[in-house]
Residue, then its C-alpha position, 0 to 999 in steps of 0.5 A: m528614321s532614328k531610334m529613341n534611346r532609353r534615356q530620351f524615352l524616359k525624358v519624354s514619357g516624363a515630361t508627358a507625365v508631368a503635363v497630363a498630371g498638370l492637366k488633371n490637377q487643373a480639372d480637379a482645381m476647377e471642379l473643387g472651386k466655388g464657381e457654378e461651372s467647371y471643365n474637365y480638361a483631361r477628358v474632354a472640354a465639356k462645360r459642367e454646371a453646378a447644381y445642388t441636392v442632399s444625399p439620401y444615405a446615412k442617418l444624418k443627411s449631408p447637401l451635395e454639389v452635383f456636376v452636370e453635362g449636356g443639361d442633365k447628365v450627372v458626372k460627378v458628386q462631391g460634398h456641398p462647398v458652402h454647407i456648414a457641416s459638409r464643407g465640400r466633403s463627402k461619404a464614399l457612398d455620395l461619391v458614386s450615388h449618381e451611378s444608381l441613375t443608370d443601374q441596369d437592374r433598375i425598375m423603370q415602369p410598374m410591374m405586376r406579379t404573374g406567378k406565385r409570390g417570390e417566383g420572379k415572374w412579372k409583367k410591365i403594366g401601365w400606371d393606370e392599371a397599377l393605380g386602379q388595382i391598388s385603389k380597388r383593393l384599398d376601397a374594398a379594405l375600407q369598406v369591410g373593416s378597420a382602416d388599420n387593415i391597411s399597413l405601411v412597413i417603412g424605413e425612412d420617411g420623405g422630408g415632408s413626412e408624405f407617407k405618414r400623411f397618406m396613412d392618416t388620410l386613410g385613417s390608419s394608425a398601422i405604420y411600422k418603422m424599420a429602424g436600427d436605432t430604435n432603442k437609442k431613440a427611446g432612451q433619448r425620448l425618455t430622458w430629455g425629450e429628443e431622439i438624438e444628441t448634437p455632441d459639440f466635438a469641434n470644441s470638446r476636450y474629452v470624447l467618450n464614444f460608445g459603440s459608434n463608428i463616427f469616422e466611417t458612418f457619421e461624416p458630418f460629425a467625423q469632420t467636427l471630431v477631427d477639429g477637436r482632436t487637432d485644435n484642442h487635443a481632445k482625447l477620444i476613448t472608444f468602447d467597442p468589441r471590434m477595432s472599427m476605424t473610430a476605434g483605431k484612431s482613438d487615443e484608446w480602444v476599449p474592447i468592451v463585452p457587447g452589452t455591458d456599456g451601460l454598466v461601464a457608464l453607470a459604474m463611472a458615474n458612480v465614481i464621479m458622484q463618489e469622488g465629489l466631481a459632479d455638478r450637483a447644482f446643475i443636477n438639482k436645478w435641471t433634472n427631476y432627481s436630486a444629486d443626493k438621491l442619484a448618488e445613493h441609487l448609483e452605489k450598487f453599480s461598482l467597479e468590480m461588477a463592471e469589471e467582471e461583466s465588461g471585461i475592462s479592468a476596474d482601474k481603467i474604468r475609474k481612470i477614464a471616469i475621473e479623466f472625463a469629470k475633470t476634463k472641461p468641456a467633455t462630450a459622449f456619443s453612442y449608437r447602435g453598437a451600445s443600444s442594439h441589445t435587449n437592455g438598449v434603452y437603459t444603456e442609452r440612458a446610463i450613458m447620458l448620465l455621464p455628461i448630465i452629472t458633470g454639467n456638460v449639457e448644452v454648453k460649448g464643447g459639450y453634449c447639446l440638443p439636436r438643432k433642426i429646421t422644422w416645417g409643419d403640415i401643409e393645410p388642409a391636413p388630415e387628422g393626425v392618427k396615432e401610429s404604431s411606430d417603430v416599437n412594434a416593427a420587429r414583431f410585426p410578422h408574428k403579430l400577422k401569424n398569431g392574428e393579433v393585427k391583420t392586414s388587407v393591403l400592405f405597403n412597403y417603402n425604403t426598408n428591406p426586412a426580407y433581408s435585413a431584420a432580425g429573423a429575416v427568414v420569418w418576414r419572407n415567410v409571412l410576406s410570401n403567405e397570401s392569406l396573411v398578406p392579401f395584397f403587397v405593394s412596394i414602392a422601389s427603384t430595385m428589386s430587393e428581396t423584399s419588393s421581390l415578394s410584392d404583387i405590384i411594384l411601383p418604381e420611384a424617382l431617385f434622389l437627383e430626380r425629385y424634390e424634397p425638403v430635408s433638415s438633419p441635426t448634424s451641426l449646431m447651426p440649424w439648416a434646411a435644404a432641398r432635393m431638386p430634380i437634376a437628372e430627368a426622371p425615366e418616363n415611367v418612373r414618379e416621385p414618391v409623393v406623387i405616387l401617393r397622390d395619385i393612389i388617393q386621387t384614383l381612390d377619390p376622384e371626385g372628392e366625395k370620400g373626403y380624401a382628395e382635398f388633402w392631396d390637391f396639388e399640381d406639382t411637387e415644386s409648388l409643394m416645396t414652396s408650401y413646406f418652406e412657407g411655414v418657416s417664418e425666418m425663411e419666409e422673411d428671406g423669400g421662402f423657397e426662393a432663398m434656396e435658389d443658389y445652393s439649395l440650402w438655407p441659411v448659407y452661414g459663410s464658407v470654407d477658409t481654404a488655408t485652414g479647412r475651417f468654416v468661416n462668415d463673410d468677415g472670415e471669422a469662425v461661425e459660432a453656435s449659440y448654447g443654453l437652449h434649454k434655458k432659452n426654451g424654458g426647459f427641455s422637451t419633457a413633461s417636466k421640462k427638466i431632464e428626466i433621470y427618473s422616468a414616470s413613463l417607464k414606471e407606468k409600464g411596470l419597468e425600472p424608472l431610474p437607469v439601470w443595468h441587466k445582463p441581456e437575456n440573450l447573451k447569458d449563455a456566452g462562455e467558452e463554447g458560446l461566442i457573442f455575435v455582432t454586426y457592423k456597418t462599413a464605409y462603403h455601404a448604406g444597408s441594402t440601398t447600395a448593394n448593386n453599385k459595382h464600384l462600392a461592391e468592389k471595395v466591400h462584397s463579402n463579409h467573412c466573419m471576424i474572430n480573435k486570433e486566440t479564439a480561433h487558435e483555442k477552437g483549432l481554426k485557421d485564417g480562411a477556414l470554412v466554419r458553421l456559425i450555429s445560433s439557436v434558430g439555425y446556421i450558416i456556412t461562411k469563412i472566418r478572418a483571424t484577426n487581432a482587432i476584435r476581442p476575444g469571445v466575439v465574433a462579427m460579420a458586416a451587415s451588407s452582404g449576402h444578397t439574393a435579389f437586386g442584380a448582377v452586382a449584389n449577387a456578384d454574377p456578371h452573366r446575370d440578365a439585367l432587369s432593364g434588358k440592357n446589360d452594362p459591359d463593364i460589369h459583364y466584362n470586369l466584374w471579377w469577384r464571385d464571392n458576395g458574402v452570406n447574410p447572417n440575418d436568418i440565424f437571429p433569434l428575435f430578442v427585443d428591448p422590453a422598454g424600447g421595442g427594438a430588436s437586439m442585433s447580438f446573440v450567442v453562436k457556436v463556431e465549429k468547423a464545417k462538416s462534410g457536404d457544407k458549402y459556403g453560403d449555405i443557410k439553414a433556419d428553423m422556423k418553429s424555432h423562430n416562431a418560439y422567439f417571436k412569441q417570446a418577444s411579443e410577450q416580453a415587450k412592454v411597449 
């Protein structure tokens, strides 16, 4: 037998590698094509069918293309190829989103608590038993007291607002929305009647970004921002105490002191007015406050004041202000980094002033109103009940403890406040107390820190297993899409809207109580048809059937593979229309104008004009006290992705970022074990000394340190799977043991009096760990927490 020499081996192996690479490229090319089927030649010649849905992750939703083998086995997820914002691209979260279908710790049938709350003792029960117990409790609650004794804590409602409909059916207004952008939304509503802006990044020449990590957490906007940067050489300025990916890719990273964004924006507005660079005609016509009065009001916000508080030089603030005003068109964007403070509402209003006073509102390349397709209630609809909304959600546990509100039955959906809320330990304390929360029901797919405290858990179908209408303001061209079942849901799992229907029909089986008539639908496909029948333009195209090909309407065109741009069937760029306020007869405010002066704030005893005050909870920052903030990464969506093995492998721990200079001053080395001490407790973690954060500020990712969900979230590969069937890949290959530390237990609750949203910053001391301290230790003082909850309730004006 002849021997192969080294040169022959390399030649053959090289040819083999090229051949395999060719096969892989061929497979990838097929999968990225626009056809309805593809093949993965590198693995097996299995036919793949394409289907379409919408991502469940992030604030702004993105349609997706899903590849299926064997009828309903999802094997790949990627961006929607003909969606005007997605353009075939997607987030890291979406690429592995289908793995939730086979999560070894997924809840597959209703479960009932058998031990004490939080003890972890459960038994599986049937749907009839679960629904019977819930309806019995609801009936008792409705018989003996107000319907508001039935409460709902919710993150994001379904596309059809079915949870609001459920609460309206019962006559309850006790809806508590957990949202990280509460203050931003309030600031936007008060100013121009919407809850978010849609900046026209693609056509802009200058972009101010306050506290948002666009490139990692706003994927649809990221693409248009790249367009503007490459096509127009748009200048990007990012104000952020931490060098996020967006800050790192900006022309200038401005490492601002947290909580001072509003002051910097007001100082910039002052410069623009004083230098005669404002669009006074626009101000006088389209706002409710004259240019002369506004200029006079802004005079008090000097560059020197802004420099002293923000740490940014007066010269730099002035330079950016003049550049922004002189470069047309220009736009701005902001998010929780700027508005999640006790001055968040006023910060949002101050930032909005910049495009407003320069006339960059509803113009090409400017600051635009959100575009979204909406549908009304399905008739017959229950009488709408005013809801508590997100302004009270942060204070809900304290309201229960002091008797301000009461609940007999509490529902929880799509949120995990026992982990993620400011003062999360207080939520756990209250939810564990059966005298405060007599009956607690979670609708969930996993055993989170919150659902683990429930009495009954009802398993929901995942986004790939259910119908749901979706529209999101990701583009200046409005669109609607449909989630439709691509994978078959497990036998004992139900769609959220079906769960709510079944609760109502069990409560009112004969329809005598007047509830069942609002939930009289046979299946969710027919429900989808009813939603889209309310969209007149879509109805002309065939209603729900118009979505048959791509689960999307309208399809504006496709991606030009040569340029990566979105074009219509004639190969021309798809152009948005502007001047929406003119077409609509003004803005969605009482005056039909942009309300720089807010009568609503005045009525609450608050300053009606955009102002700045130093956050109460950050006044102790100085040599000893450092400002603590949290941030989001590209690899996690709150708690939703905590148990995903591939995402957790990318980001599983959250060591505390600290500036190298600050660490050196405190005698701390990179990787040192430290105590982070707040006014309500401390955590033991490790530091990551870096120049990518401002001196005097420390930061931790808000996605680690779980004590629930399962093996991956806890970095414990030998933990028994909830399903009883362990994933061998997790059991043998999960190599990390550090799952981080949750800082939310040591967040003292401070809220924005104007918006009600919790501040996600506070002052800490960073000290070397003491003898006996172990990584991951958390100590929280309930007495101190209760004092802060009480103070927050007293200060809030909403």
